[in-house]
C-alpha positions as CSV (number, residue, x, y, z in Angstrom):
1,M,0.0,-0.2,-0.2
2,L,2.7,2.6,0.5
3,Q,4.2,1.6,-3.0
4,A,0.8,2.5,-4.0
5,L,0.6,5.9,-2.1
6,Y,4.2,6.6,-3.4
7,E,3.4,6.1,-7.1
8,G,0.0,8.1,-6.3
9,G,2.2,11.4,-5.9
10,A,1.9,14.5,-3.7
11,R,-2.0,14.4,-4.5
12,A,-2.8,11.2,-2.7
13,E,-0.4,11.7,0.1
14,K,-2.5,15.1,0.6
15,L,-5.5,13.3,0.7
16,V,-4.2,10.8,3.1
17,R,-2.8,13.6,5.0
18,D,-6.0,15.9,5.2
19,E,-8.2,12.9,6.3
20,V,-5.9,11.7,9.0
21,E,-5.5,15.7,10.6
22,R,-9.3,15.9,10.7
23,A,-9.8,12.6,12.8
24,F,-6.6,12.9,14.9
25,A,-5.2,16.4,14.7
26,L,-2.0,14.9,13.4
27,Q,-0.2,14.7,10.0
28,V,1.2,11.8,8.3
29,A,3.9,12.0,5.6
30,L,5.6,9.5,3.3
31,D,9.4,9.4,4.0
32,F,11.1,7.9,0.9
33,S,14.3,9.5,1.6
34,A,15.9,6.0,2.0
35,P,16.0,4.5,-1.6
36,R,15.1,1.1,-0.7
37,T,12.3,1.9,2.2
38,L,9.3,3.7,2.5
39,V,7.8,4.8,5.7
40,L,5.0,6.9,7.4
41,R,6.0,9.5,9.7
42,V,3.7,11.0,12.4
43,G,4.0,14.8,13.1
44,A,2.1,18.2,13.9
45,D,2.8,19.7,10.6
46,F,4.7,18.7,7.2
47,S,3.2,21.7,5.5
48,K,7.1,23.1,5.1
49,L,8.6,20.0,4.3
50,P,11.4,20.0,2.0
51,P,10.3,18.6,-1.5
52,D,13.9,17.1,-2.3
53,P,14.1,13.7,-0.2
54,R,17.8,14.3,0.4
55,E,16.9,17.9,2.3
56,A,14.0,16.2,3.6
57,K,15.7,13.2,5.5
58,P,16.9,15.3,8.7
59,V,13.7,16.8,9.2
60,L,11.8,13.1,8.8
61,M,14.2,11.4,11.0
62,R,13.0,13.6,14.0
63,H,9.4,12.3,13.8
64,E,8.2,9.0,14.9
65,K,7.3,5.8,12.3
66,L,3.5,5.2,12.0
67,D,4.3,1.8,13.2
68,D,5.7,2.9,16.5
69,Q,2.0,4.8,17.2
70,G,-1.2,3.1,18.4
71,D,-3.2,0.5,17.1
72,G,-6.2,2.9,16.3
73,L,-4.0,5.7,14.1
74,R,-2.4,2.8,12.1
75,A,-5.6,1.0,11.4
76,F,-7.2,4.4,10.5
77,V,-4.3,5.2,7.9
78,G,-4.2,1.8,6.8
79,I,-8.0,2.0,5.8
80,I,-7.2,5.7,4.5
81,V,-4.1,4.7,2.4
82,A,-5.9,1.6,0.8
83,I,-9.0,3.5,-0.3
84,L,-7.2,6.7,-1.6
85,A,-4.1,4.7,-3.4
86,V,-4.9,1.3,-4.1
87,N,-7.1,0.7,-7.4
88,R,-9.8,-2.1,-6.9
89,G,-13.3,-2.5,-7.5
90,V,-14.0,-4.0,-4.3
91,F,-12.8,-4.0,-0.9
92,L,-13.6,-6.0,2.1
93,I,-13.3,-4.2,5.5
94,D,-13.9,-6.0,8.9
95,E,-14.7,-3.6,11.9
96,P,-12.8,-0.3,10.7
97,E,-13.8,1.2,14.1
98,T,-11.4,-1.1,16.2
99,F,-9.3,0.9,18.4
100,L,-11.0,4.1,17.4
101,H,-13.1,6.5,19.9
102,P,-16.5,7.2,18.7
103,P,-15.5,10.5,17.0
104,Q,-13.0,8.7,15.0
105,A,-15.0,5.6,14.3
106,F,-17.8,8.4,13.0
107,R,-15.5,9.9,10.8
108,I,-14.1,6.8,9.4
109,G,-18.1,5.7,8.5
110,Q,-18.3,9.5,6.7
111,F,-15.2,8.9,4.6
112,L,-15.8,5.4,3.5
113,A,-19.4,6.7,2.5
114,N,-18.0,9.3,0.4
115,H,-15.5,6.9,-1.6
116,A,-18.1,4.3,-2.3
117,D,-19.5,4.9,-6.1
118,E,-20.5,2.8,-9.0
119,S,-17.1,1.7,-9.7
120,R,-16.2,0.8,-6.4
121,Q,-18.1,-1.3,-3.7
122,L,-17.3,-1.5,0.3
123,V,-18.2,-4.4,2.0
124,V,-18.1,-3.3,5.8
125,A,-18.7,-5.8,8.6
126,T,-19.2,-3.3,12.1
127,H,-20.3,-3.6,15.7
128,S,-20.5,0.5,16.2
129,V,-23.4,2.8,15.9
130,D,-21.0,5.5,15.7
131,F,-19.6,4.2,12.5
132,L,-23.2,3.2,10.8
133,R,-24.2,7.1,12.0
134,G,-21.1,8.4,10.0
135,V,-22.2,6.0,7.0
136,L,-25.7,7.6,7.2
137,N,-24.8,11.2,7.8
138,Q,-22.9,11.0,3.9
139,T,-25.4,8.7,2.2
140,R,-28.6,7.1,1.8
141,D,-26.9,4.5,-1.2
142,V,-26.1,1.8,1.5
143,T,-27.6,-1.7,1.9
144,V,-27.7,-2.4,5.9
145,I,-27.7,-6.3,6.9
146,R,-28.5,-7.1,10.4
147,V,-26.9,-10.7,11.1
148,D,-29.1,-12.1,14.2
149,R,-27.9,-15.4,15.8
150,T,-30.0,-17.8,17.8
151,D,-28.5,-20.6,19.2
152,D,-26.0,-21.9,16.6
153,Q,-28.0,-20.5,13.4
154,N,-27.2,-16.8,11.6
155,S,-29.9,-15.2,10.0
156,F,-29.2,-12.1,7.6
157,L,-32.0,-9.7,7.1
158,R,-31.8,-6.7,5.0
159,L,-33.1,-3.3,6.4
160,E,-35.6,-1.9,4.2
161,P,-34.5,1.7,2.6
162,T,-37.4,3.8,3.5
163,T,-36.9,2.6,7.0
164,L,-32.9,3.6,6.9
165,E,-34.4,6.9,5.5
166,R,-36.9,7.4,8.3
167,M,-33.8,6.5,10.8
168,A,-31.2,8.9,9.3
169,T,-33.6,11.9,9.0
170,D,-35.9,11.7,12.1
171,P,-34.0,14.0,14.9
172,L,-35.1,11.3,17.8
173,L,-34.7,7.8,15.6
174,S,-31.3,8.9,14.6
175,S,-29.9,9.5,18.4
176,A,-27.2,7.3,19.0
177,R,-29.3,5.5,21.9
178,V,-31.9,4.5,19.6
179,L,-29.4,2.9,16.9
180,D,-27.8,1.5,19.5
181,G,-30.5,-1.3,19.6
182,L,-29.6,-2.7,16.5
183,F,-26.6,-4.1,17.7
184,Y,-28.5,-6.2,20.6
185,T,-30.6,-9.3,20.4
186,G,-33.7,-6.9,21.6
187,A,-34.9,-3.6,23.1
188,L,-36.8,-2.5,25.7
189,V,-38.1,1.1,25.1
190,V,-39.3,3.2,28.5
191,E,-40.6,6.3,29.1
192,A,-38.0,8.1,30.9
193,D,-34.3,7.9,32.0
194,R,-35.0,6.7,35.3
195,D,-37.0,3.9,33.8
196,A,-34.2,2.5,31.7
197,R,-31.8,2.8,34.7
198,F,-34.5,1.0,36.9
199,Y,-35.2,-1.8,34.5
200,Q,-31.6,-2.3,33.4
201,A,-30.7,-3.1,36.9
202,V,-33.5,-5.4,37.4
203,F,-32.9,-7.3,34.4
204,K,-29.1,-7.5,35.0
205,K,-29.7,-9.2,38.5
206,R,-32.8,-11.5,37.2
207,F,-31.5,-12.2,33.8
208,P,-27.6,-11.7,33.8
209,D,-27.1,-13.2,30.3
210,V,-30.0,-11.9,28.6
211,D,-28.6,-8.9,25.5
212,L,-30.9,-6.0,25.9
213,H,-30.6,-2.6,24.9
214,F,-32.8,-0.2,27.4
215,V,-34.0,3.1,25.2
216,N,-35.4,6.6,26.7
217,A,-38.2,7.6,24.6
218,D,-38.8,10.6,26.7
219,N,-42.5,10.5,26.9
220,K,-45.3,7.9,26.3
221,Q,-46.1,9.3,22.9
222,T,-42.6,8.4,21.6
223,V,-42.7,4.9,22.9
224,S,-45.1,3.5,20.3
225,K,-42.8,5.4,17.4
226,I,-39.6,3.7,18.4
227,I,-41.0,0.3,18.7
228,R,-42.3,0.5,15.3
229,L,-39.0,1.4,14.0
230,Y,-37.6,-1.5,15.8
231,R,-39.9,-3.8,14.2
232,D,-39.2,-2.1,10.8
233,L,-35.4,-3.0,11.5
234,V,-36.0,-6.4,12.6
235,V,-34.9,-5.9,16.3
236,R,-36.9,-7.9,18.9
237,C,-38.4,-5.2,21.1
238,S,-41.2,-4.0,23.6
239,G,-42.2,-0.8,25.3
240,I,-43.0,-0.4,29.0
241,V,-45.5,2.2,30.1
242,D,-46.9,3.1,33.4
243,F,-50.8,2.5,34.3
244,D,-51.8,6.1,33.6
245,V,-51.4,5.2,30.1
246,L,-55.0,4.2,30.2
247,N,-56.5,7.5,31.6
248,D,-56.9,9.4,28.0
249,A,-59.0,7.1,25.5
250,R,-57.6,9.1,22.6
251,D,-54.4,9.2,23.2
252,F,-54.5,5.4,24.0
253,E,-55.8,4.7,20.9
254,S,-53.5,6.6,19.1
255,M,-51.0,4.5,20.6
256,L,-52.6,1.4,19.6
257,D,-52.6,2.6,16.0
258,G,-48.8,3.5,16.3
259,L,-48.3,0.2,16.9
260,A,-50.7,-1.3,14.3
261,M,-52.9,-3.5,16.5
262,D,-55.6,-4.9,14.0
263,E,-59.2,-3.4,14.3
264,P,-61.3,-6.2,16.1
265,N,-58.4,-6.2,19.0
266,K,-58.4,-2.5,19.3
267,R,-61.9,-2.2,19.4
268,A,-61.8,-4.8,22.4
269,A,-58.9,-2.7,24.0
270,L,-60.8,0.4,24.1
271,A,-63.9,-1.2,25.4
272,L,-61.9,-2.7,28.5
273,R,-60.1,0.9,28.6
274,G,-63.7,2.0,28.9
275,N,-64.6,-0.3,31.8
276,I,-61.3,0.3,33.9
277,G,-61.9,4.2,33.4
278,A,-65.9,4.1,34.3
279,E,-64.6,2.3,37.8
280,A,-62.0,5.0,38.3
281,K,-64.6,7.7,38.6
282,E,-62.1,10.0,37.7
283,V,-62.7,13.8,39.1
284,P,-63.7,16.1,36.3
285,A,-60.8,18.3,35.1
286,E,-62.8,21.4,36.5
287,E,-62.8,20.0,40.2
288,R,-59.1,19.5,40.0
289,F,-58.5,22.9,38.8
290,A,-60.3,24.1,41.5
291,A,-58.8,22.4,43.9
292,A,-55.2,22.8,42.5
293,T,-55.8,27.0,42.4
294,S,-57.0,26.8,46.0
295,K,-53.8,24.8,47.0
296,I,-51.7,27.4,44.9
297,E,-53.4,30.5,46.5
298,V,-52.8,28.7,50.1
299,L,-49.1,28.0,49.2
300,S,-48.7,31.7,47.6
301,A,-50.1,33.2,51.1
302,E,-47.8,31.2,53.1
303,A,-44.7,32.6,50.7
304,R,-46.0,35.9,51.3
305,A,-46.4,35.7,55.3
306,C,-43.0,34.1,55.3
307,A,-41.0,37.1,53.1
308,A,-43.0,39.5,55.1
309,N,-41.0,38.7,58.4
310,L,-37.5,38.7,57.1
311,K,-36.4,37.7,60.5
312,D,-37.9,34.4,60.0
313,D,-35.7,31.7,58.8
314,L,-36.7,31.1,54.8
315,A,-34.7,27.8,54.3
316,P,-37.2,25.3,56.2
317,F,-40.1,27.0,53.7
318,L,-37.8,26.6,50.8
319,S,-36.8,23.1,51.4
320,A,-40.3,22.0,51.5
321,L,-41.4,24.1,48.8
322,D,-40.5,21.5,46.4
323,A,-42.6,18.5,47.8
324,K,-45.7,21.0,48.3
325,C,-45.5,21.9,44.5
326,R,-45.1,18.1,43.6
327,D,-48.4,17.6,46.0
328,I,-50.4,20.2,43.7
329,A,-49.1,18.7,40.7
330,E,-50.2,15.0,41.8
331,A,-53.3,16.2,43.2
332,A,-54.4,18.0,39.7
333,K,-53.7,14.8,37.6
334,G,-56.5,12.2,36.5
335,W,-56.6,8.7,37.8
336,R,-54.3,9.7,40.7
337,E,-55.0,6.9,43.0
338,L,-54.9,4.4,39.8
339,K,-51.7,6.1,38.7
340,Q,-49.8,5.5,42.3
341,K,-51.5,1.9,43.0
342,G,-52.4,0.4,39.8
343,I,-54.9,-2.5,39.7
344,C,-54.7,-2.5,43.4
345,A,-57.1,0.5,43.2
346,L,-59.6,-1.7,41.4
347,S,-62.2,-4.0,42.4
348,E,-61.9,-8.0,41.5
349,S,-63.8,-7.6,38.3
350,A,-62.0,-4.5,36.9
351,Q,-58.7,-6.5,37.8
352,A,-59.9,-9.1,35.4
353,E,-60.7,-6.5,32.8
354,F,-57.4,-4.8,33.0
355,W,-55.4,-8.5,32.6
356,K,-57.5,-9.2,29.4
357,L,-56.3,-5.3,28.3
358,Y,-52.7,-6.6,29.5
359,D,-52.7,-9.5,27.3
360,L,-54.2,-7.8,23.9
361,C,-51.3,-5.2,24.4
362,T,-48.4,-7.4,24.9
363,Q,-49.5,-9.0,21.3
364,V,-48.2,-5.6,19.6
365,G,-45.0,-5.4,22.1
366,L,-46.8,-2.8,24.6
367,M,-46.4,-3.7,28.3
368,I,-48.5,-1.9,31.0
369,T,-47.2,-1.6,34.4
370,P,-49.9,-3.3,36.7
371,T,-48.6,-1.7,39.7
372,G,-49.3,2.0,38.6
373,E,-46.1,4.0,38.1
374,L,-42.4,3.3,38.3
375,E,-42.2,4.3,42.0
376,S,-44.6,1.7,43.3
377,M,-42.8,-1.3,41.8
378,L,-40.7,-2.1,45.1
379,I,-44.2,-2.2,47.3
380,D,-43.5,-5.7,47.9
381,Y,-40.1,-5.0,49.5
382,A,-41.6,-2.3,51.6
383,I,-40.3,0.3,49.6
384,E,-43.5,3.0,49.6
385,R,-43.5,5.2,46.5
386,T,-43.0,9.0,46.9
387,T,-43.3,12.1,45.0
388,D,-39.7,12.7,45.3
389,K,-38.9,10.7,42.1
390,R,-35.3,11.6,42.1
391,G,-34.8,10.5,45.6
392,W,-36.6,6.9,44.9
393,I,-34.8,5.9,41.8
394,S,-31.2,6.7,43.9
395,R,-32.6,4.6,46.7
396,A,-33.9,1.8,44.3
397,L,-30.6,1.5,42.5
398,K,-28.5,0.9,45.6
399,L,-31.2,-1.8,47.0
400,I,-31.7,-3.6,43.8
401,P,-28.3,-5.5,43.7
402,G,-29.3,-6.9,47.6
403,L,-32.9,-7.6,47.1
404,E,-34.1,-11.6,47.1
405,L,-35.0,-12.8,43.8
406,D,-38.6,-13.7,44.1
407,D,-40.8,-14.3,40.8
408,A,-44.1,-13.9,43.0
409,K,-42.9,-10.3,43.7
410,N,-42.4,-7.2,41.8
411,P,-40.0,-6.0,40.1
412,W,-39.1,-9.8,39.3
413,K,-42.7,-10.6,38.3
414,F,-43.0,-7.9,35.9
415,A,-39.9,-8.5,34.7
416,V,-40.2,-11.9,33.6
417,S,-43.7,-11.3,32.0
418,V,-41.3,-8.7,29.7
419,H,-39.0,-11.5,29.0
420,D,-41.3,-14.1,28.2
421,T,-42.9,-11.1,26.0
422,L,-39.7,-10.5,24.1
423,R,-39.2,-14.1,23.7
424,V,-42.3,-14.9,22.1
425,N,-42.9,-11.8,19.9
426,K,-39.9,-12.2,17.6
427,T,-40.4,-9.8,14.9
428,A,-40.4,-11.3,11.5
């Protein structure tokens, strides 16, 4: 390859130098000052290198050889030189991201995408989402084949171009965390970051050998969108949402539509949701608004009274302010008791309705937490829910590794249900 680079002349050498400098903030120069030896040297700046090899030799000898550098730089330069200096119609490249930091893997993906054309085909095997993002950042003229291994059998699945286009152009779907799911056996899509951290800790303890990726969708509405993407990408997946996903019939129907639930099952699911909602006896929005307004007025009066007497210590009031505001926000929500307690707030007959609905939703990859919200998931271990979500998740993550495994209790009971659904609902 070095001989091909030499024969490519100054232009080929400059192209290589520019690419390396963009990725590593270093330059390389081809040292041909010794008549029978070609060597690449590494330095900060070779722009003033004398063109005459006899004059360049003492300058080049002060710089280290590429052969003595790290694996990442050597691998990167090797690929760049091969593509720019070697005239071949097909290149087979195995894991070009090896030894590279994520920004450099992204850069090598961009570079290779820019140097594949009608006269040159590049076949690349990769385990790097950063490399893939680099490729998709530059071109849509790419065929992506996902290799999935089950037991001792490999399956090869070509990803549809329309799916790749959606993945590359949608700001949410093109994020690294979503794309990471391509390189796992399966993915779990959850509402928030704390959910992802919690379920990852639970699955790590209950199923230590399961290869799962946990994705934060930011909200309920986006969960179905990411599930559909993973299905199109032939990634086994499920989504986990809190019980209060049921408190708005229109939003719930929209989610079922997003998951492509068939019409008969959707009608049945909406009817079951309606039965649960009827028992919930939700407080009308007007009453909740009036109650929240009253509490805000009381809190405002307390703040004014506290501020009027500057001799008072404001610190205790301010430290309690967060909890008081959270309580007002919680009280303003519909289905408050169901959100907190889940099916425990329902009658026996309504619980039976929920489990029918639960089964219908799992068929399209949607798992509804029966305990209510995340903060109710450890009640079986006497860890009560709280409005301090940040404090709860910090405590939960510390306790989970030491909790006794008992599949009759949550969170293990729910984790087993999710695991079984993922194993059964293989995408095709």
